[in-house]
C-alpha positions, 0 to 999 in steps of 0.5 A: 503908888499909882492906880491902874485903870482898865477899860472893860471889854465888850462883846460885838457882832461884826457882819462883814459884806464881801463886794465885787464891785457894787455887787454884794456876793457873801456875808460873814459874821464875826464875834469878838471882845473889844473896848470900843465899836471902833477896835470890834470893826478893825478886828472884824476886817482883819478876821475877814483876810482870812475868809474864803471869800478874801481872794485877789482873783475877784474883781474889784473886791471890797468889804464893808463892816457892820457893827452890832453890840452883843 
């Protein structure tokens, strides 16, 4: 029988900053459980798609995600 390994989940806080070109106009914070900071960052960016600030009419819309553990 083969042993199964599990990777423990960790709590991360992701701050997603929304920009119009170079001007930041909003920030939303998400808390997720993930195995690594990278997967946490991806989850935060995916969650930000449902934000009221994710609006295609905003010129030059872009996001930056910052991850904190805990």
